[in-house]
N, C-alpha and C positions, 0 to 999 in steps of 0.2 A: 290522782292527787285530789284531796278534798278541797272545798271552797275555803275552809279555814286555813289550810296549809298554803294555798295560793295567796291569801291575804297577808299572811305572815311573811312569805317570801317577797311579796311586793313591798311591804313595809321595810324589810331588811334592805332591799335594793335602794329604796328612797333614802334610808339612813346612810348607807355607804356613799351614795352620790353627794349627799349633804356634807358628810365628813370630808370628802375629797375636795369639794368646793371651798370649805373653810380652810383646809390645809394649804391649798394653792393660794388662796387669798391672803393668808397670814404671812407669806414670804414677801417682804418688801424689796425695795431697791438697795438694801443694805447688805446684800449677799457678799460674803468674804470680809466684812469689816468686824473684827472681834469686839470692838468697842460699841457696836450697835445692837447689843442684846437688849431685849425689852421684856417687860411684864413678868410672866411666870419664871423665866430663866433667871432674871435678876433676883427675884424673891427667893428662889431655891438656892442660888449662889450665896446669898446673904446668910442663909441658915448654916452653911458650912464654915463661914468666917474666912478670914484671910489666911492663906497658907504661910507657914513660917519660912523664912529665908534660910538658905544654906549658910553656915558659919564660914566666913572667908578664911579662917584659920585652917579649915579642912580641905582647902583647895590648893593644889600645887600646880606648877606649870613648867614647860620645857623652854620658856622664854625668860628674858631678863625681868626681874622684879625689882623695881625701884620705889621705895617708900610706899609699898602696898599697891603699886600700879604695875600692870603688865605692859612692857614696852617691847615691840617686835616689828619686824618688816615681813610682809608676806603672810605668815600664819603662825599660830601657837596652839599647842594642845594643853588643855586644862584637865587635871585629874581630880575628880571630886570623890572624897572618901564617902563610904556608905553613911547616909544621913539618918538611917534608922526609921525611915518613913518618907512619905511624900513631902518634898520641900521644893522651894523655888530658888534656882541659881539666878541672881540678878547681876547683869553685866551692864556697865555704863561707860560711855565714851563721848567725847565732844564731836567726833566725826563718825561717818558711816562705817559699818563693819558687818561681816557675815558670820553667822553662827551655824554650826552643823552639829547635831546631837541626836543620839538614839531616843526614840519615844520611851516613856516610862512603861513599866510592866513587862509583859511577855511579848509585846508587839514587835514584829520584825519590820520596823520602819525607822528610817532616818529622816529627821526634820532638818530643813535648811531654810534659813530666813535672813534676808538682808535688812538690817535695821538702819533707818534714816534718823537724823537729828530732828527733834520736834520743831515745828515752826516758831514756837515761843522762845527758842534758844536754850532749852534745858538739856539738849544733847540727845544722843541715841541710847535707848534702853532695851535690852533683851531680857526676857524672863523665860527660863528653861525649867521645865518640870523634871525633877530628879528623885528617884526612889531607891536607888542602889548605887554602889560604887560605879562610876562611869567616866568616860573621857568625852570632853566637849571641844570641838575644834572652833577656833576663832580666826578669821581671815580679814585682812585689810585690803581694800581695793587699790589697784595701781602699784606703784613702786615705792611709795612713801612709807613712813613708819606710823604705827598706831599705838595709842595708849588706851588700855581698857582697865577698868577698876571692878573688882568683885565687891559688890555693895550688899548691904543688909536690907535695903528697901529701894 
């Protein structure tokens, strides 16, 4: 190996170590907090704009529907018609609830999230990405009844 090749190899090693140090240092204590995105991620997300919400009229359910509200004890299955592209299913409730939904695209993954009411009293909100006709499960904790609304925002 020539001296020039050794120098390039050494420079490459220093560059890789520097990139590793920057990558490790960039991860803060906000791991797992989806609202804690910063910098470039926020700017790139802003370029895409806000994703359109699923039209509530395209959602049916196997539980009681009263005045546009889903009322159930235990669980309920929502059936979302094909939205024709990537949309957001917005579910709102005054109380805690759990959502179980398949990941969008061809991913063989099921997402489960327990949604808590916000500290400011605005209630619990779940946003589920939907890109095709799908079923979304909603469960209420304990033995009481739940009321969930399919919202537009």
